[in-house]
C-alpha positions as CSV (number, residue, x, y, z in Angstrom):
1,X,188.9,48.5,-208.7
2,X,185.1,48.4,-208.2
3,X,183.4,51.7,-207.6
4,X,180.1,52.3,-205.8
5,X,177.4,53.9,-208.0
6,X,173.9,55.1,-207.5
7,X,171.2,55.0,-210.2
8,X,167.7,53.9,-210.8
9,X,168.4,50.7,-212.8
10,X,171.6,48.8,-212.1
11,X,175.3,49.0,-211.2
12,X,178.0,48.8,-213.8
13,X,181.8,48.6,-213.6
14,X,183.5,51.7,-212.3
15,X,186.9,53.2,-213.1
16,X,189.7,53.7,-210.6
17,X,189.5,57.1,-209.1
18,X,192.2,59.5,-210.5
19,X,192.8,63.1,-209.7
20,X,189.7,64.9,-210.9
21,X,191.5,67.5,-213.0
22,X,193.4,64.9,-215.0
23,X,190.7,62.3,-215.4
24,X,189.7,61.6,-219.0
25,X,186.3,60.0,-219.1
26,X,185.3,57.7,-221.9
27,X,181.6,57.2,-222.8
28,X,180.3,53.7,-223.3
29,X,178.4,52.7,-226.4
30,X,177.2,49.2,-227.1
31,X,174.2,47.4,-228.6
32,X,172.2,47.4,-225.4
33,X,173.8,50.2,-223.3
34,X,175.2,53.7,-223.9
35,X,176.0,56.5,-221.5
36,X,177.2,60.1,-221.2
37,X,179.6,60.8,-218.4
38,X,179.9,64.3,-217.0
39,X,182.5,65.5,-214.5
40,X,181.9,69.3,-214.8
41,X,179.8,69.3,-211.6
42,X,182.2,67.3,-209.4
43,X,184.0,70.2,-207.9
44,X,181.0,72.5,-207.3
45,X,179.0,69.7,-205.6
46,X,182.0,68.8,-203.5
47,X,182.6,72.4,-202.4
48,X,178.9,72.8,-201.6
49,X,178.9,69.5,-199.5
50,X,182.0,70.5,-197.6
51,X,180.7,74.0,-196.9
52,X,177.5,72.9,-195.3
53,X,178.6,69.5,-194.1
54,X,177.3,69.9,-190.6
55,X,173.7,70.8,-191.7
56,X,173.7,68.3,-194.5
57,X,174.5,65.4,-192.2
58,X,171.6,66.3,-189.9
59,X,169.4,66.7,-193.0
60,X,170.4,63.3,-194.4
61,X,170.2,61.6,-191.0
62,X,166.5,62.4,-191.0
63,X,166.4,60.9,-194.4
64,X,167.8,57.6,-193.1
65,X,164.9,57.2,-190.7
66,X,162.4,58.0,-193.4
67,X,163.9,55.7,-196.0
68,X,164.2,52.8,-193.6
69,X,160.5,53.3,-192.7
70,X,159.5,53.3,-196.4
71,X,161.7,50.2,-197.1
72,X,160.0,48.4,-194.2
73,X,156.5,49.4,-195.3
74,X,157.1,48.4,-199.0
75,X,158.5,45.1,-197.8
76,X,155.4,44.4,-195.7
77,X,153.2,45.2,-198.7
78,X,155.1,42.8,-200.9
79,X,154.8,40.0,-198.3
80,X,151.1,40.7,-197.9
81,X,150.6,40.7,-201.7
82,X,152.5,37.5,-202.1
83,X,150.6,35.7,-199.4
84,X,147.2,37.0,-200.7
85,X,148.1,35.8,-204.2
86,X,149.1,32.4,-203.1
87,X,146.0,32.0,-201.0
88,X,143.8,33.3,-203.8
89,X,142.4,35.9,-201.4
90,X,140.6,39.0,-202.5
91,X,141.4,40.9,-199.4
92,X,144.4,42.6,-200.8
93,X,142.6,44.4,-203.6
94,X,142.5,47.7,-201.6
95,X,146.2,47.4,-200.9
96,X,146.9,46.6,-204.5
97,X,144.9,49.6,-205.7
98,X,146.8,51.9,-203.2
99,X,150.2,50.5,-204.2
100,X,149.4,50.7,-208.0
101,X,148.0,54.2,-207.6
102,X,151.2,55.4,-205.9
103,X,153.4,53.9,-208.6
104,X,151.3,54.5,-211.7
105,X,149.0,57.3,-210.6
106,X,145.2,57.5,-210.5
107,X,145.2,57.9,-214.3
108,X,147.1,55.3,-216.4
109,X,147.8,57.9,-219.0
110,X,150.5,59.3,-216.8
111,X,152.8,56.4,-217.5
112,X,152.3,55.9,-221.2
113,X,148.7,54.7,-221.7
114,X,146.4,56.9,-223.8
115,X,149.1,59.6,-223.9
116,X,149.2,62.6,-226.3
117,X,152.4,64.1,-227.5
118,X,152.3,66.9,-224.9
119,X,151.7,64.3,-222.2
120,X,154.9,62.5,-223.3
121,X,156.8,65.8,-223.1
122,X,155.5,66.5,-219.6
123,X,156.6,63.0,-218.6
124,X,160.1,63.4,-220.0
125,X,160.6,66.8,-218.3
126,X,159.2,65.5,-215.0
127,X,161.4,62.4,-215.2
128,X,164.6,64.4,-215.9
129,X,163.9,66.8,-213.0
130,X,163.0,64.0,-210.6
131,X,166.0,61.9,-211.5
132,X,168.3,65.0,-211.2
133,X,166.9,65.6,-207.7
134,X,167.4,62.0,-206.7
135,X,171.0,61.9,-207.9
136,X,171.8,65.3,-206.4
137,X,170.8,63.8,-203.1
138,X,173.4,61.0,-203.4
139,X,176.1,63.4,-204.6
140,X,175.5,66.0,-201.9
141,X,175.4,63.4,-199.2
142,X,178.7,61.9,-200.4
143,X,180.3,65.4,-200.6
144,X,179.2,66.1,-197.0
145,X,181.0,63.0,-195.9
146,X,184.2,64.0,-197.7
147,X,183.8,61.6,-200.7
148,X,184.4,63.1,-204.1
149,X,182.5,62.1,-207.2
150,X,184.1,60.3,-210.1
151,X,181.4,61.5,-212.5
152,X,177.7,61.8,-213.2
153,X,176.4,59.6,-216.0
154,X,173.2,59.6,-218.0
155,X,172.5,56.2,-219.6
156,X,170.1,54.2,-221.7
157,X,170.0,50.5,-221.0
158,X,168.0,48.7,-223.8
159,X,165.0,51.1,-223.8
160,X,165.2,52.2,-220.1
161,X,166.8,55.6,-219.3
162,X,168.5,56.3,-216.0
163,X,171.2,58.2,-214.3
164,X,174.0,57.5,-211.7
165,X,176.7,59.1,-209.7
166,X,180.0,57.2,-209.4
167,X,181.8,57.5,-206.0
168,X,185.3,56.7,-204.7
169,X,184.8,53.2,-203.5
170,X,188.0,53.2,-201.4
171,X,186.9,56.3,-199.4
172,X,183.4,54.9,-199.0
173,X,184.7,51.6,-197.5
174,X,186.5,53.3,-194.7
175,X,183.6,55.5,-193.7
176,X,181.3,54.4,-190.8
177,X,178.2,52.5,-191.8
178,X,176.0,55.4,-190.6
179,X,177.7,57.6,-193.2
180,X,177.1,55.0,-195.9
181,X,173.4,54.8,-195.0
182,X,173.1,58.6,-195.3
183,X,174.5,58.4,-198.8
184,X,172.3,55.5,-199.8
185,X,169.1,56.9,-198.4
186,X,169.7,60.4,-199.7
187,X,168.0,59.8,-203.1
188,X,164.8,58.4,-201.7
189,X,164.7,61.2,-199.1
190,X,165.2,63.9,-201.7
191,X,162.4,62.4,-203.9
192,X,160.0,62.4,-201.0
193,X,160.8,66.0,-200.0
194,X,160.5,67.1,-203.7
195,X,157.2,65.2,-204.0
196,X,155.9,67.1,-200.9
197,X,157.0,70.4,-202.4
198,X,155.2,69.7,-205.7
199,X,152.1,68.7,-203.7
200,X,152.2,71.9,-201.8
201,X,152.7,73.9,-205.0
202,X,149.6,72.2,-206.5
203,X,147.5,73.1,-203.5
204,X,148.7,76.8,-203.6
205,X,148.7,77.1,-207.4
206,X,145.2,78.7,-207.6
207,X,146.3,81.3,-205.0
208,X,149.6,81.9,-206.7
209,X,148.0,82.4,-210.1
210,X,145.0,84.3,-208.8
211,X,146.2,87.7,-210.1
212,X,146.2,86.3,-213.6
213,X,143.6,83.5,-213.5
214,X,140.2,82.6,-212.2
215,X,139.9,79.2,-210.7
216,X,136.9,77.1,-209.9
217,X,134.3,78.9,-212.0
218,X,134.1,76.4,-214.9
219,X,136.7,74.5,-216.9
220,X,138.1,76.0,-220.1
221,X,138.3,74.0,-223.2
222,X,141.9,73.7,-224.5
223,X,141.4,71.3,-227.4
224,X,139.0,68.8,-228.9
225,X,140.0,65.7,-230.8
226,X,139.0,65.5,-234.4
227,X,136.9,62.4,-233.8
228,X,135.1,64.0,-230.8
229,X,131.3,64.0,-231.1
230,X,131.2,67.5,-229.7
231,X,133.8,69.0,-232.1
232,X,131.0,70.8,-233.9
233,X,129.7,72.5,-230.8
234,X,132.6,73.3,-228.4
235,X,135.7,75.4,-229.4
236,X,138.9,76.2,-227.6
237,X,138.3,79.0,-225.1
238,X,134.7,77.9,-224.3
239,X,133.8,77.6,-220.6
240,X,131.7,74.7,-219.4
241,X,128.9,75.9,-217.1
242,X,126.9,72.8,-216.3
243,X,126.5,69.1,-217.3
244,X,123.0,67.8,-217.2
245,X,122.0,70.7,-214.9
246,X,124.9,70.2,-212.4
247,X,127.3,73.1,-212.1
248,X,130.9,72.1,-213.2
249,X,133.6,74.0,-211.4
250,X,136.8,72.4,-212.6
251,X,138.2,69.9,-215.1
252,X,138.1,67.1,-212.5
253,X,134.4,67.6,-211.9
254,X,133.8,67.4,-215.6
255,X,135.2,63.8,-215.7
256,X,133.6,62.8,-212.4
257,X,130.2,64.0,-213.5
258,X,130.5,62.1,-216.8
259,X,131.3,58.9,-214.9
260,X,128.5,59.5,-212.5
261,X,125.9,60.0,-215.3
262,X,127.2,56.8,-217.0
263,X,126.8,54.8,-213.8
264,X,123.4,56.4,-213.1
265,X,122.1,55.5,-216.5
266,X,123.2,51.9,-216.1
267,X,121.6,51.6,-212.7
268,X,118.4,53.4,-213.5
269,X,117.9,51.5,-216.7
270,X,117.1,48.5,-214.6
271,X,114.5,50.4,-212.5
272,X,113.0,52.6,-215.2
273,X,109.5,52.2,-216.3
274,X,109.2,49.6,-219.0
275,X,106.0,48.8,-221.0
276,X,106.7,45.7,-223.0
277,X,109.8,46.7,-224.9
278,X,109.8,50.4,-224.3
279,X,112.1,52.1,-221.8
280,X,111.6,55.8,-221.1
281,X,114.2,58.4,-220.2
282,X,113.9,60.4,-217.0
283,X,114.0,63.7,-218.9
284,X,110.8,65.4,-219.9
285,X,110.1,68.4,-222.1
286,X,107.0,70.5,-222.8
287,X,106.8,70.1,-226.6
288,X,104.3,72.3,-228.6
289,X,101.6,70.3,-230.3
290,X,102.4,72.0,-233.6
291,X,106.0,70.6,-233.4
292,X,104.7,67.1,-232.7
293,X,102.3,67.3,-235.7
294,X,105.2,68.2,-238.0
295,X,107.4,65.3,-236.8
296,X,107.8,61.9,-238.3
297,X,106.0,59.1,-236.6
298,X,107.9,55.8,-236.1
299,X,107.2,52.4,-234.7
300,X,109.2,51.6,-231.7
301,X,110.6,48.0,-231.5
302,X,112.9,46.7,-228.7
303,X,114.2,50.2,-228.0
304,X,115.2,50.7,-231.7
305,X,114.2,53.6,-233.8
306,X,114.6,54.7,-237.4
307,X,114.9,58.5,-236.9
308,X,117.1,60.5,-239.2
309,X,120.4,62.2,-238.1
310,X,120.1,64.8,-235.3
311,X,116.6,63.4,-234.5
312,X,115.6,61.2,-231.6
313,X,112.5,59.2,-230.7
314,X,110.2,60.8,-228.1
315,X,107.0,59.5,-226.6
316,X,104.2,61.3,-224.8
317,X,104.2,60.7,-221.0
318,X,101.7,61.6,-218.3
319,X,102.1,65.0,-216.7
320,X,100.6,64.6,-213.2
321,X,98.7,67.5,-211.7
322,X,98.1,66.2,-208.2
323,X,100.9,66.1,-205.7
324,X,99.7,62.7,-204.6
325,X,100.3,61.2,-208.0
326,X,103.6,63.1,-208.4
327,X,105.0,61.6,-205.2
328,X,104.1,58.1,-206.3
329,X,106.9,56.5,-208.4
330,X,104.6,53.7,-209.4
331,X,101.9,56.0,-210.7
332,X,103.3,55.9,-214.2
333,X,103.0,52.1,-214.3
334,X,99.3,52.2,-214.8
335,X,99.5,54.5,-217.8
336,X,99.1,53.0,-221.2
337,X,101.7,53.9,-223.8
338,X,101.3,53.0,-227.5
339,X,104.2,51.9,-229.6
340,X,104.4,55.0,-231.7
341,X,107.2,57.5,-231.3
342,X,107.9,60.9,-232.7
343,X,111.2,61.9,-234.3
344,X,112.2,65.3,-232.9
345,X,115.2,67.4,-233.6
346,X,117.5,67.8,-230.5
347,X,118.3,71.4,-231.4
348,X,114.6,72.2,-231.1
349,X,114.1,70.2,-227.9
350,X,117.0,71.8,-226.0
351,X,115.3,75.2,-226.2
352,X,112.2,73.9,-224.4
353,X,111.5,73.9,-220.7
354,X,111.2,70.7,-218.7
355,X,107.8,69.6,-217.5
356,X,109.5,68.0,-214.5
357,X,111.2,64.8,-213.6
358,X,109.1,61.7,-214.0
359,X,109.8,60.4,-210.5
360,X,110.5,63.6,-208.6
361,X,110.4,63.3,-204.8
362,X,109.2,66.8,-204.4
363,X,105.4,66.4,-203.7
364,X,104.8,70.1,-204.4
365,X,105.9,69.9,-208.0
366,X,103.2,69.7,-210.7
367,X,102.9,69.9,-214.4
368,X,103.9,73.2,-215.9
369,X,103.0,72.4,-219.6
370,X,100.2,74.4,-221.1
371,X,97.2,72.9,-222.8
372,X,98.9,73.3,-226.2
373,X,101.9,71.4,-225.1
374,X,102.6,67.7,-224.6
375,X,104.9,66.4,-221.9
376,X,107.3,64.2,-223.9
377,X,110.3,62.1,-222.9
378,X,113.1,60.6,-225.1
379,X,113.2,56.8,-225.6
380,X,116.2,55.4,-223.7
381,X,118.5,53.4,-225.9
382,X,120.9,50.8,-224.4
383,X,124.3,52.2,-223.5
384,X,123.2,55.8,-224.6
385,X,123.2,58.7,-222.2
386,X,121.1,61.8,-222.8
387,X,123.0,64.8,-221.5
388,X,122.5,68.6,-221.6
389,X,125.7,70.6,-221.8
390,X,125.7,74.3,-221.1
391,X,128.7,76.5,-222.0
392,X,129.6,80.0,-222.7
393,X,132.1,81.6,-225.1
394,X,133.6,84.5,-223.1
395,X,136.1,85.5,-225.9
396,X,133.5,85.6,-228.7
397,X,133.0,89.0,-230.3
398,X,129.3,89.1,-229.2
399,X,130.1,88.2,-225.6
400,X,132.9,90.7,-225.3
401,X,130.6,93.4,-226.6
402,X,128.1,92.6,-224.0
403,X,130.7,92.7,-221.3
404,X,132.1,96.0,-222.5
405,X,128.5,97.4,-222.4
406,X,128.2,96.1,-218.8
407,X,125.2,94.1,-219.9
408,X,124.1,91.5,-217.4
409,X,124.1,88.2,-219.4
410,X,121.4,85.9,-218.4
411,X,121.4,82.2,-219.1
412,X,119.6,81.5,-222.3
413,X,119.1,78.4,-224.5
414,X,118.5,80.4,-227.6
415,X,122.2,80.9,-228.4
416,X,121.7,84.7,-228.7
417,X,124.3,85.5,-226.0
418,X,127.3,84.1,-224.4
419,X,125.5,81.1,-222.9
420,X,124.5,78.2,-225.1
421,X,123.1,74.7,-224.5
422,X,123.2,71.6,-226.7
423,X,122.2,68.0,-226.2
424,X,124.6,65.1,-226.4
425,X,123.3,61.6,-226.8
426,X,125.8,58.8,-226.8
427,X,128.8,57.5,-224.8
428,X,129.3,60.3,-222.3
429,X,132.6,59.0,-220.9
430,X,134.3,58.9,-224.3
431,X,132.9,62.3,-225.1
432,X,134.3,63.8,-221.8
433,X,137.7,62.3,-222.4
434,X,137.8,63.7,-226.0
435,X,137.9,67.2,-224.6
436,X,141.0,68.6,-223.1
437,X,140.3,71.1,-220.3
438,X,142.0,73.3,-217.6
439,X,140.5,74.7,-214.5
440,X,142.2,78.1,-214.9
441,X,140.4,80.9,-216.8
442,X,142.7,83.8,-217.9
443,X,141.5,87.2,-216.5
444,X,142.7,88.8,-219.7
445,X,141.9,87.3,-223.1
446,X,145.0,85.6,-224.4
447,X,145.5,82.8,-227.0
448,X,148.1,81.1,-224.8
449,X,147.0,82.1,-221.3
450,X,145.0,79.0,-220.5
451,X,147.7,76.7,-222.0
452,X,150.4,78.2,-219.7
453,X,148.5,77.6,-216.5
454,X,147.6,74.1,-217.7
455,X,151.3,73.3,-218.5
456,X,152.4,74.4,-215.0
457,X,149.7,72.4,-213.3
458,X,150.4,69.2,-215.4
459,X,154.2,69.5,-214.9
460,X,153.7,69.8,-211.2
461,X,151.3,66.9,-211.1
462,X,153.4,64.7,-213.3
463,X,156.6,65.5,-211.3
464,X,154.7,64.7,-208.1
465,X,153.8,61.3,-209.4
466,X,157.2,60.5,-210.9
467,X,158.9,61.4,-207.6
468,X,156.6,59.1,-205.7
469,X,157.3,56.3,-208.1
470,X,161.1,56.8,-207.9
471,X,161.0,56.8,-204.1
472,X,159.0,53.6,-204.0
473,X,160.9,51.8,-206.7
474,X,164.2,52.6,-205.0
475,X,162.8,51.4,-201.7
476,X,162.1,47.9,-203.1
477,X,164.5,45.2,-201.7
478,X,165.7,44.2,-205.2
479,X,168.9,43.9,-207.0
480,X,170.3,47.1,-208.7
481,X,168.3,49.7,-206.9
482,X,169.0,51.7,-203.8
483,X,167.2,49.2,-201.7
484,X,170.0,46.7,-202.2
485,X,172.6,49.2,-200.9
486,X,170.4,50.2,-198.0
487,X,169.9,46.5,-197.0
488,X,173.6,45.8,-197.3
489,X,174.6,48.8,-195.1
490,X,171.8,47.9,-192.6
491,X,172.9,44.3,-192.4
492,X,176.1,45.3,-190.5
493,X,173.8,46.4,-187.6
494,X,172.9,42.8,-187.1
495,X,175.9,41.9,-184.9
496,X,174.4,38.6,-183.7
497,X,175.1,36.9,-187.0
498,X,178.5,36.1,-188.5
499,X,179.6,37.8,-191.7
500,X,178.9,34.8,-193.7
501,X,175.3,34.4,-192.4
502,X,174.8,38.1,-192.9
503,X,175.7,37.8,-196.5
504,X,173.5,34.8,-196.9
505,X,170.6,36.6,-195.3
506,X,171.2,39.6,-197.5
507,X,171.3,37.6,-200.7
508,X,168.1,35.6,-199.7
509,X,166.3,38.9,-199.0
510,X,167.3,40.4,-202.3
511,X,166.5,37.3,-204.3
512,X,163.1,36.9,-202.6
513,X,162.3,40.6,-202.9
514,X,163.2,40.6,-206.6
515,X,161.0,37.6,-207.4
516,X,158.1,38.9,-205.3
517,X,158.4,42.4,-206.8
518,X,158.2,41.0,-210.3
519,X,155.1,39.0,-209.5
520,X,153.4,41.9,-207.8
521,X,154.1,44.2,-210.8
522,X,152.8,41.6,-213.2
523,X,149.6,41.3,-211.1
524,X,149.1,45.0,-210.9
525,X,149.6,45.4,-214.6
526,X,147.1,42.7,-215.4
527,X,144.5,44.1,-213.0
528,X,144.9,47.7,-214.0
529,X,145.3,47.4,-217.8
530,X,144.3,44.0,-219.0
């Protein structure tokens, strides 16, 4: 006897239904497949489905409409992608990006790329919860139709985990096709609703945690990789205030600003002022003449310097007094720059004030450097970003004393209070990714407070993404997934065709859908990760 089963991967052979209390289940173990069958939840789920059968049928009828709409939409995307690929068209890039983002998320680390051990744990928990919600939908829908479960199974096929519910195939065959559709579509419907619930929880999370956490006033450092270039400056618990003068409110803005600065440097490097082989950075500092006299003078060649560690090459640049010159971006072009640079320590430079941007659009701005100071700018090296990072250490002993004394802490570059600033020169994107952050600041100092909020946020975000992926994958018209069963039940509505032609149309749809799905997934993988 063949039994109908629901799971994320494929169907396997079912056992003949026996009385539930006397059934003895045997687990399957082989070289490529093993499973664990559970029948303990059969009776509670059946009682629940029968008790609320009227409401559950209405609930799952709504799910039928939603699932069929998703199946139709996914099928149209597959057809569009296949046509665009065969025609070598670039017009489907936006659709590919959207489809891959829904399946894999905006960040590829969610599905196994560049993942830490904690990310793997979040993914496992999210997958278990999402699969449980999916299978509970099938089980509850079957129970509301009066169909008992044989068992619930958790399996591992090769390296791919999954779950299934085994139903009484004889009872399922005598049910109307509308009842079968409610059962087949229940998993996709439950994943979609669960995804919406996770999304709503993410939106309301700052409000729900507001009694214990502050949100949106700077990301908190959770951890720093050992190879991070800022490991000697930032520590867990530090709060990022600004990045290159721009206020940072949350962890997302930290990464977005790093990407923006990287792109800005690449674009501006083409339009920056170049004298022979010298490219000058936009940043300027009022450097005391005494500091310049003590520095080491180096010869600049093709944007290469020989400065020692923690030292960078600077050149003297014009500091315009008149607003007319300040407003002219080309004014600097007529200035003569020699090929000598000065090696200055970044720790000394960050304490100094800026004489202004070289190409400011504010015509009222002028030079603020005194007669004993030189306006100097760092030499721009290829692929190197010069960034100022301001942070504070709210849980340091000195900062807590200041807060207890109700002292107003002003921003300072001297490092004498809570606020500190340092310069980073290098690959800003790699630097930003090497620091793990959360947008939630605990109101009360606690060693695990920030980690708890971050864990809740990441589990919700990961569960949201996994639920979306499960709903879309099971909507695909391919063999072994819910899409096959939904197509099979829907084919009986096509009464103009004979049973033989319906079966032929079904097999052709599934075969074509499976081939196209494989090609689309390969294409998405190559575009996103290759």
